[in-house]
Legacy VTK file of the C-alpha trace (Angstrom):
# vtk DataFile Version 3.0
C-alpha trace
ASCII
DATASET POLYDATA
POINTS 567 float
-0.196 -0.026 -0.093
1.278 3.684 -0.635
1.551 5.911 2.639
1.630 9.400 2.224
4.159 11.688 4.571
1.702 15.537 5.412
3.123 17.872 7.922
5.559 14.619 9.610
2.393 12.745 9.398
2.353 9.318 7.628
-1.445 8.128 6.375
-1.719 4.903 4.900
-3.623 5.443 1.279
-5.669 2.238 0.873
-4.925 1.993 -2.851
-3.176 -1.021 -4.549
-4.247 -1.065 -8.226
-1.152 1.890 -9.019
1.738 1.791 -11.423
5.295 2.718 -11.507
6.685 3.799 -14.602
10.622 2.936 -14.602
12.173 5.366 -17.077
15.448 4.901 -19.253
16.722 7.977 -17.591
16.150 7.301 -13.912
13.317 10.285 -13.697
10.717 7.423 -12.619
6.805 8.007 -12.082
3.989 6.611 -9.503
0.245 7.107 -10.898
-2.540 6.177 -8.711
-6.112 6.952 -8.666
-8.396 7.608 -5.697
-11.943 8.843 -5.339
-13.136 11.639 -4.233
-14.630 10.940 -1.154
-11.929 8.920 -0.083
-11.340 10.078 3.579
-7.616 11.224 2.733
-8.496 12.958 -0.677
-8.370 16.024 1.039
-5.287 15.911 2.559
-3.832 14.936 -1.188
-2.033 18.151 -2.435
0.773 19.200 -4.645
4.197 18.481 -3.422
3.135 15.896 -0.990
5.236 12.990 -0.629
4.105 9.435 -1.413
6.412 7.010 -0.403
6.763 3.491 -1.923
10.209 1.547 -1.683
11.011 5.312 -2.634
10.006 8.783 -2.301
7.750 10.452 -4.849
6.624 14.186 -4.996
3.127 14.959 -6.040
3.217 16.851 -8.810
-0.083 16.868 -10.675
-3.678 16.140 -9.667
-6.739 15.673 -12.139
-9.971 15.161 -10.548
-13.294 15.183 -11.788
-16.792 14.106 -9.752
-15.952 11.188 -8.620
-12.441 10.148 -8.895
-8.871 11.448 -9.094
-6.151 10.836 -11.030
-2.773 11.873 -9.142
0.790 11.968 -10.834
4.178 12.310 -8.797
8.007 11.412 -9.684
10.559 10.457 -7.807
12.086 12.888 -5.459
15.497 14.261 -6.522
14.988 17.486 -4.628
18.278 17.210 -2.892
19.930 17.150 -6.255
18.574 20.469 -7.261
19.610 21.982 -4.240
22.584 23.830 -5.729
23.704 25.854 -8.973
26.860 26.131 -10.773
27.494 29.412 -12.589
29.921 28.409 -15.446
30.256 25.348 -14.732
32.696 22.939 -16.405
34.368 19.274 -15.322
37.530 20.073 -17.829
37.782 16.482 -19.445
37.195 13.847 -16.854
34.992 10.536 -16.533
31.607 10.019 -16.025
32.227 8.539 -12.994
34.566 12.090 -11.261
31.904 14.468 -12.989
28.843 12.948 -11.421
30.632 12.602 -8.188
31.960 15.839 -8.008
28.697 17.882 -7.976
26.546 15.462 -5.433
25.323 16.943 -2.347
26.822 15.695 1.019
25.339 12.105 2.234
24.955 10.945 -1.477
27.162 8.458 -3.461
27.665 6.833 -6.368
28.057 3.422 -7.830
29.641 3.072 -11.527
28.683 0.134 -13.255
29.766 1.228 -16.543
33.302 1.169 -15.451
33.976 3.477 -18.272
37.416 5.357 -18.499
36.284 7.915 -21.299
36.611 11.614 -20.861
34.525 14.296 -21.496
34.176 18.056 -20.884
30.556 19.134 -19.705
30.357 22.644 -19.126
26.908 24.700 -18.581
26.695 28.167 -18.175
24.091 27.830 -14.857
23.493 23.834 -13.666
21.888 22.275 -11.003
23.470 18.533 -10.067
20.335 16.997 -12.062
20.751 18.991 -14.744
25.015 17.768 -15.120
24.158 14.480 -14.691
21.360 14.253 -16.976
24.133 16.075 -19.542
26.515 13.220 -18.922
23.754 10.628 -19.944
23.963 11.897 -23.153
27.583 12.527 -23.498
29.070 9.820 -21.547
26.319 7.623 -23.405
25.466 5.647 -19.915
22.289 5.836 -18.120
21.725 6.356 -13.947
19.157 4.720 -11.295
18.184 6.727 -8.277
17.772 5.230 -5.045
16.729 8.431 -2.907
16.517 6.516 0.693
20.154 5.024 0.416
21.018 8.125 -1.683
23.137 6.761 -4.130
23.439 6.991 -8.028
24.016 4.045 -9.777
26.085 4.857 -13.260
25.173 1.838 -15.873
25.651 1.420 -19.402
23.113 -0.936 -21.021
25.275 -1.143 -24.221
27.306 -4.034 -22.424
24.226 -5.892 -21.258
24.181 -9.127 -23.034
20.788 -11.003 -23.829
19.001 -12.665 -20.765
17.251 -15.821 -21.073
13.842 -14.316 -20.942
11.742 -13.927 -24.162
8.632 -12.223 -25.402
5.977 -14.065 -27.896
1.914 -14.099 -27.996
2.080 -17.937 -27.136
3.195 -17.497 -23.913
3.266 -14.351 -22.276
2.310 -11.561 -25.074
-0.883 -10.106 -24.186
-0.870 -7.056 -26.711
1.814 -6.029 -29.120
2.420 -2.419 -30.702
5.017 -1.632 -32.840
6.665 1.139 -34.494
9.559 1.146 -36.823
11.408 3.594 -38.772
14.982 3.871 -41.010
14.739 7.621 -41.951
18.388 7.651 -39.674
19.618 4.038 -40.819
23.461 4.523 -41.423
26.115 1.672 -41.773
29.156 4.082 -42.180
29.748 7.336 -39.732
32.454 10.196 -40.549
33.609 11.596 -36.929
35.115 14.544 -36.277
35.617 16.738 -32.915
37.557 20.383 -32.359
39.300 21.627 -34.919
38.324 18.641 -37.223
39.941 16.629 -34.752
39.734 12.842 -36.949
40.347 9.369 -35.226
42.090 7.844 -38.623
45.506 7.343 -37.489
44.258 4.860 -34.684
41.763 3.574 -37.088
43.602 2.257 -40.155
43.867 5.404 -42.034
39.720 5.589 -41.686
38.367 8.632 -40.460
34.953 6.742 -40.280
33.598 3.421 -38.446
31.454 1.065 -40.400
28.445 -1.744 -39.129
27.217 -3.619 -41.406
25.080 -5.874 -38.652
21.691 -5.265 -40.570
22.844 -4.813 -44.216
26.024 -4.648 -46.559
24.979 -1.326 -47.850
27.236 1.817 -47.146
25.178 4.734 -46.453
27.164 7.112 -44.805
26.403 10.059 -42.044
28.462 13.206 -40.795
28.587 13.762 -37.144
30.803 16.394 -35.469
31.030 17.622 -31.433
33.553 19.838 -30.714
33.247 18.734 -27.159
35.682 16.326 -28.252
39.539 16.966 -28.299
40.650 13.101 -27.628
41.002 10.453 -30.733
40.125 7.549 -29.117
37.113 9.099 -26.728
35.848 9.890 -30.278
36.393 6.728 -31.781
34.486 5.169 -29.063
31.616 6.964 -28.763
31.503 6.936 -32.589
30.883 3.184 -32.601
28.719 3.382 -30.288
26.637 5.862 -32.009
26.713 4.259 -34.802
25.502 0.860 -32.936
22.086 2.184 -33.200
22.042 3.571 -36.657
23.070 0.883 -38.417
19.600 -1.030 -37.641
16.057 0.063 -38.183
14.947 1.797 -35.393
11.836 -0.987 -33.925
9.769 -0.261 -30.576
7.401 -2.538 -29.199
4.653 -1.574 -26.619
3.901 -4.747 -24.462
1.380 -5.916 -22.402
2.903 -8.759 -20.526
1.901 -11.453 -18.001
4.992 -11.100 -15.965
5.206 -15.186 -15.513
8.564 -14.446 -13.317
6.467 -12.704 -10.367
3.276 -14.937 -11.068
4.809 -18.140 -10.893
8.468 -18.354 -10.122
8.697 -21.587 -9.493
8.336 -22.184 -13.020
9.092 -19.153 -14.760
11.847 -17.971 -12.711
13.869 -17.899 -16.010
11.636 -15.285 -17.700
12.458 -12.550 -15.011
13.820 -9.550 -16.283
13.935 -5.730 -15.951
14.656 -2.193 -16.938
17.713 -1.991 -19.269
17.789 -5.960 -19.867
18.096 -7.111 -23.455
15.227 -9.354 -23.878
14.175 -11.662 -27.075
10.857 -10.599 -28.941
9.551 -13.291 -31.117
7.082 -11.296 -33.703
5.429 -14.668 -35.615
3.223 -12.192 -37.681
6.163 -9.897 -38.645
8.463 -13.266 -38.464
11.288 -11.586 -36.614
13.205 -12.782 -33.800
15.410 -9.223 -32.864
16.874 -8.283 -29.294
15.419 -5.772 -27.454
16.333 -3.492 -24.507
13.409 -2.853 -22.060
13.906 0.928 -22.406
10.864 1.740 -20.359
8.903 -0.323 -17.609
5.211 0.501 -15.767
4.830 -2.222 -12.902
2.201 -3.077 -11.099
3.278 -4.145 -7.942
0.075 -5.826 -6.945
-1.101 -6.809 -10.279
1.909 -8.259 -11.931
-0.166 -9.306 -14.715
-1.173 -5.605 -15.940
2.401 -5.026 -16.768
3.588 -3.136 -19.683
7.068 -2.767 -21.136
8.315 -0.151 -23.916
11.083 -2.066 -26.227
13.729 -0.748 -28.836
16.603 -1.301 -30.685
17.860 2.038 -30.038
18.112 4.009 -26.877
15.785 7.155 -26.362
17.775 9.868 -27.339
18.681 13.269 -25.354
20.162 15.573 -26.786
23.007 14.757 -29.173
21.791 13.464 -32.596
23.257 13.090 -35.997
23.659 16.368 -37.733
23.508 15.674 -41.551
22.660 12.635 -43.430
23.898 11.731 -46.453
23.090 8.899 -48.767
25.226 6.067 -50.616
25.424 7.984 -53.731
27.024 10.637 -51.797
30.300 7.827 -50.636
32.497 8.148 -53.370
34.255 4.593 -51.988
30.396 3.001 -52.444
29.879 0.416 -55.077
27.352 2.645 -56.545
29.490 5.317 -57.182
32.417 3.309 -58.139
29.784 2.055 -61.143
28.821 5.373 -61.760
32.469 6.471 -62.315
33.203 3.983 -64.811
30.321 4.605 -67.104
31.591 8.248 -66.878
35.051 7.301 -67.447
33.827 5.517 -70.274
32.028 8.340 -71.748
34.719 10.386 -71.468
37.114 7.982 -73.251
35.049 8.082 -76.088
34.204 11.825 -76.254
38.044 12.854 -75.709
39.015 10.551 -78.417
40.983 11.141 -81.429
37.799 10.632 -83.713
35.810 13.611 -83.007
34.134 13.209 -86.433
32.635 15.729 -88.509
30.578 18.629 -88.215
28.053 19.789 -90.775
25.828 22.864 -91.421
22.887 21.302 -92.585
20.562 23.970 -95.110
17.112 23.749 -96.142
15.718 23.697 -100.013
15.953 27.379 -99.703
20.033 27.262 -98.804
18.914 28.492 -94.872
20.925 27.124 -91.747
18.860 24.937 -90.217
20.656 22.273 -88.161
24.066 21.041 -87.020
25.070 17.759 -87.597
28.353 15.692 -86.391
28.998 12.716 -88.002
31.685 10.068 -88.100
31.591 11.392 -92.046
31.170 14.229 -93.563
29.070 13.197 -95.979
24.891 12.693 -94.188
23.993 10.043 -97.282
27.434 7.431 -95.990
27.196 8.199 -92.565
26.487 5.774 -89.733
26.810 7.734 -86.336
25.194 11.047 -86.409
23.868 13.935 -84.231
21.108 15.769 -85.162
20.712 19.279 -83.896
17.893 21.575 -85.005
14.664 23.639 -83.395
13.087 20.099 -82.599
16.031 18.788 -80.111
18.454 16.765 -80.017
18.869 12.969 -81.304
21.763 10.897 -81.446
21.508 7.159 -83.998
23.849 4.577 -85.270
21.944 4.040 -88.415
22.486 6.927 -90.359
20.805 10.456 -91.071
17.049 9.819 -91.369
17.664 7.647 -88.449
15.874 5.817 -86.294
16.969 7.954 -83.021
16.600 5.959 -79.987
18.203 8.461 -77.905
16.801 11.845 -78.270
15.598 15.099 -76.176
12.989 16.539 -78.096
11.874 20.591 -77.305
8.757 19.479 -75.653
10.927 17.795 -73.009
10.511 14.390 -73.402
13.633 12.507 -73.516
14.107 9.059 -74.985
16.871 6.361 -74.311
17.793 2.438 -73.684
19.754 2.836 -71.565
20.521 5.688 -68.661
23.566 6.443 -66.078
22.492 8.841 -63.502
23.649 9.749 -59.851
20.811 11.549 -58.468
17.420 11.691 -60.596
14.444 14.369 -59.750
11.346 14.090 -60.798
7.718 14.268 -60.340
6.299 11.048 -61.825
8.375 8.795 -63.095
6.466 5.890 -65.556
8.197 2.978 -66.427
6.646 -0.903 -67.325
9.429 -3.279 -66.286
12.135 -2.248 -64.090
14.567 -5.051 -63.635
18.510 -6.013 -62.397
21.131 -6.443 -64.597
21.469 -9.852 -63.933
17.537 -10.384 -63.685
17.028 -12.027 -60.098
15.131 -8.624 -59.407
12.213 -8.258 -61.713
9.113 -6.177 -61.560
7.002 -5.201 -63.654
4.703 -2.303 -63.081
2.011 -2.959 -65.407
0.930 -6.629 -64.784
2.060 -6.635 -61.205
4.733 -9.725 -61.484
7.466 -9.641 -59.532
10.604 -11.428 -58.618
13.423 -11.387 -56.518
15.951 -14.366 -55.831
19.408 -14.519 -53.969
22.602 -15.543 -56.270
21.342 -18.683 -55.726
18.142 -18.534 -57.875
15.745 -18.678 -54.610
13.373 -16.577 -53.663
14.274 -13.920 -51.127
11.367 -14.260 -49.426
11.875 -17.856 -48.821
15.510 -17.573 -47.905
14.422 -14.620 -45.526
11.538 -16.867 -43.836
13.329 -19.833 -43.536
16.185 -18.223 -41.772
14.201 -16.587 -39.506
12.053 -19.704 -38.420
15.043 -21.442 -38.180
16.084 -18.674 -35.536
13.202 -19.274 -33.908
13.527 -23.324 -34.012
16.911 -22.351 -32.589
15.890 -19.957 -29.626
13.157 -22.547 -28.659
15.731 -25.031 -28.640
17.849 -23.215 -26.381
15.176 -22.906 -24.043
15.400 -26.779 -23.120
14.462 -26.202 -19.672
11.413 -24.357 -20.236
10.168 -27.061 -23.237
10.909 -29.510 -20.598
8.134 -27.887 -18.545
5.776 -27.204 -21.136
6.111 -30.967 -22.176
5.542 -31.654 -18.955
2.436 -29.735 -18.294
0.787 -30.765 -21.895
1.060 -34.616 -20.214
-2.115 -33.414 -17.837
-3.728 -30.453 -19.940
-4.376 -30.749 -23.231
-6.964 -28.738 -26.212
-8.219 -31.395 -28.473
-10.919 -30.148 -30.866
-11.807 -27.315 -28.997
-11.812 -29.301 -26.032
-10.023 -29.223 -22.494
-9.043 -32.213 -21.506
-7.722 -32.965 -17.894
-5.781 -36.388 -17.251
-2.721 -37.649 -18.399
-2.975 -39.758 -22.002
-4.004 -43.796 -21.578
-5.034 -42.453 -17.704
-7.803 -44.752 -16.459
-10.212 -41.671 -15.542
-10.167 -38.148 -17.212
-12.211 -35.032 -17.487
-13.241 -33.599 -20.875
-14.818 -29.589 -20.599
-16.771 -28.760 -23.775
-18.769 -25.607 -24.574
-22.227 -27.618 -23.425
-21.160 -29.569 -20.443
-18.436 -31.339 -18.510
-17.847 -34.915 -18.874
-16.118 -37.493 -16.738
-14.795 -40.631 -18.748
-13.408 -43.687 -17.251
-11.915 -46.047 -20.085
-13.407 -43.830 -22.724
-17.015 -44.379 -21.232
-19.028 -41.471 -20.178
-20.099 -42.282 -16.345
-20.965 -38.720 -15.625
-21.711 -35.338 -16.601
-23.080 -31.899 -16.131
-25.395 -30.585 -18.326
-28.188 -27.829 -18.800
-27.958 -27.213 -14.664
-27.913 -31.024 -14.263
-25.982 -33.943 -13.039
-26.375 -37.053 -14.408
-24.429 -40.508 -13.359
-24.330 -44.341 -14.207
-24.272 -45.100 -10.704
-24.300 -42.910 -7.284
-23.211 -43.668 -3.439
-23.230 -40.973 -0.802
-20.898 -41.598 1.884
-23.157 -39.268 5.105
-26.304 -37.851 3.546
-28.338 -36.728 0.481
-30.149 -33.537 0.310
-33.099 -32.662 -1.602
-34.149 -29.220 -1.027
-35.492 -28.738 1.934
-35.371 -32.378 2.707
-32.877 -35.063 2.892
-31.826 -38.995 3.834
-30.127 -38.971 7.191
-28.493 -42.411 7.993
-29.349 -42.986 11.760
-27.176 -44.423 14.691
-28.661 -47.818 14.358
-27.627 -48.220 10.663
-30.975 -47.098 9.707
-31.893 -44.641 7.335
-34.374 -41.661 7.815
-36.072 -39.149 5.452
-36.890 -35.757 6.963
-37.248 -32.132 6.084
-34.129 -30.160 7.629
-34.635 -26.508 6.465
-37.662 -24.237 6.075
LINES 1 568
567 0 1 2 3 4 5 6 7 8 9 10 11 12 13 14 15 16 17 18 19 20 21 22 23 24 25 26 27 28 29 30 31 32 33 34 35 36 37 38 39 40 41 42 43 44 45 46 47 48 49 50 51 52 53 54 55 56 57 58 59 60 61 62 63 64 65 66 67 68 69 70 71 72 73 74 75 76 77 78 79 80 81 82 83 84 85 86 87 88 89 90 91 92 93 94 95 96 97 98 99 100 101 102 103 104 105 106 107 108 109 110 111 112 113 114 115 116 117 118 119 120 121 122 123 124 125 126 127 128 129 130 131 132 133 134 135 136 137 138 139 140 141 142 143 144 145 146 147 148 149 150 151 152 153 154 155 156 157 158 159 160 161 162 163 164 165 166 167 168 169 170 171 172 173 174 175 176 177 178 179 180 181 182 183 184 185 186 187 188 189 190 191 192 193 194 195 196 197 198 199 200 201 202 203 204 205 206 207 208 209 210 211 212 213 214 215 216 217 218 219 220 221 222 223 224 225 226 227 228 229 230 231 232 233 234 235 236 237 238 239 240 241 242 243 244 245 246 247 248 249 250 251 252 253 254 255 256 257 258 259 260 261 262 263 264 265 266 267 268 269 270 271 272 273 274 275 276 277 278 279 280 281 282 283 284 285 286 287 288 289 290 291 292 293 294 295 296 297 298 299 300 301 302 303 304 305 306 307 308 309 310 311 312 313 314 315 316 317 318 319 320 321 322 323 324 325 326 327 328 329 330 331 332 333 334 335 336 337 338 339 340 341 342 343 344 345 346 347 348 349 350 351 352 353 354 355 356 357 358 359 360 361 362 363 364 365 366 367 368 369 370 371 372 373 374 375 376 377 378 379 380 381 382 383 384 385 386 387 388 389 390 391 392 393 394 395 396 397 398 399 400 401 402 403 404 405 406 407 408 409 410 411 412 413 414 415 416 417 418 419 420 421 422 423 424 425 426 427 428 429 430 431 432 433 434 435 436 437 438 439 440 441 442 443 444 445 446 447 448 449 450 451 452 453 454 455 456 457 458 459 460 461 462 463 464 465 466 467 468 469 470 471 472 473 474 475 476 477 478 479 480 481 482 483 484 485 486 487 488 489 490 491 492 493 494 495 496 497 498 499 500 501 502 503 504 505 506 507 508 509 510 511 512 513 514 515 516 517 518 519 520 521 522 523 524 525 526 527 528 529 530 531 532 533 534 535 536 537 538 539 540 541 542 543 544 545 546 547 548 549 550 551 552 553 554 555 556 557 558 559 560 561 562 563 564 565 566
């Protein structure tokens, strides 16, 4: 139950349907509802203290004619009491930065073990402001305990997947999915103060790569003037790219917290904030490790718990400043292919055989076109470029064409083959889109499509098989849980829409159907309930038998009486 501290008096609130939202940044919240007719409702005011496992401060009260919703935040007033003007830590570790600003009585527990040094500056900041800045700058998070007065530094990126997993077949009651890849990148160019680079300690490369999700090269640029050390810049660039190199996926899940409802059987399913859990999404055919970035828990009703999972940690301040596509990366495969085409065209145009330039005339001798040909006579020329008021045409079949490549004055451009870097347009019409090797084929007119791997297998089938294989592997690693499930299925089975209780082959079993409950002995019905009546082949009553207000009762002498037992 919740306790409220008001004027140094502790009041016990009769509320058990409250929840605590554990936030990624440590700024936890508590929320509960209370009837306006409750005896203690008049005592509930803003800035009053609510005590659960920690102390919270009431920050908002939303009331109507019957109920009030009370919203609280973890009490960190101790960390707001001091104000630092013109603060700087002069390149120090996260542990030292936080430790040096904590008020008397507070301590730091550093579980991140990070030795990276950064400079943190602020015009004016409280200790809590400085801690919040550290979360972004050092790539860590914290947990607060205002009872023991500790700040625990954590690095969630170091967490390994736990044994817990979430799936609709076991513990998911609701699943909401959000995904985006607008910030997706596989290569990060990073620079610090005065264009500091880590190329000298990174094999001459001013960038880091991460091809966990894709082999494509998609580059982004990031610069932060706070970095003066190449090693720190390299470490943080690597960590930052880990979040960019996979699509940002988040799930809001209603979870049946089996570890708390049945710890003996499902203790392995225990997890908490910052843990890495495996989510198996059967509908999307994916199995991905996600971090718990928010955890709403109901201490008295764990079946109502809600977790928020994400592939990337929530961002606080820093973001990648500019995004560039792979076509802007000079080392990408696309740019390499494009450059080959450019070089080939350049070689042809700048070759020794420039051809002949001839001014064409109309019947009256008026100049009306420019001809560039492989011979001086248009009647014998094979390769011809015609430029006139109608446009520009290119022919490899003589002066009269056909002009398979042409750019006409009305804005139309026709070509058998186009090599380009970026094509911008309002509308692109096409019949067939096909890869060079024919493995990817899309007919936009008919809707037919083909996507094949290099081995000739459908990409979708290959992806499906891979995902299903991963799911199978995952379940194989859960041998203990499988054994538990198998043990349960020995005695509880679902067959033909019925629930069967009793091990297979047992002489006596119970079958629960839609309209009746049946007892079977050696597969024969011996008794059943149906339509509010009980039917049995044989019956034996050890003590007495009551029928409404009357009963058969045994006498001490062994005889049987039938008499009224109730009015």
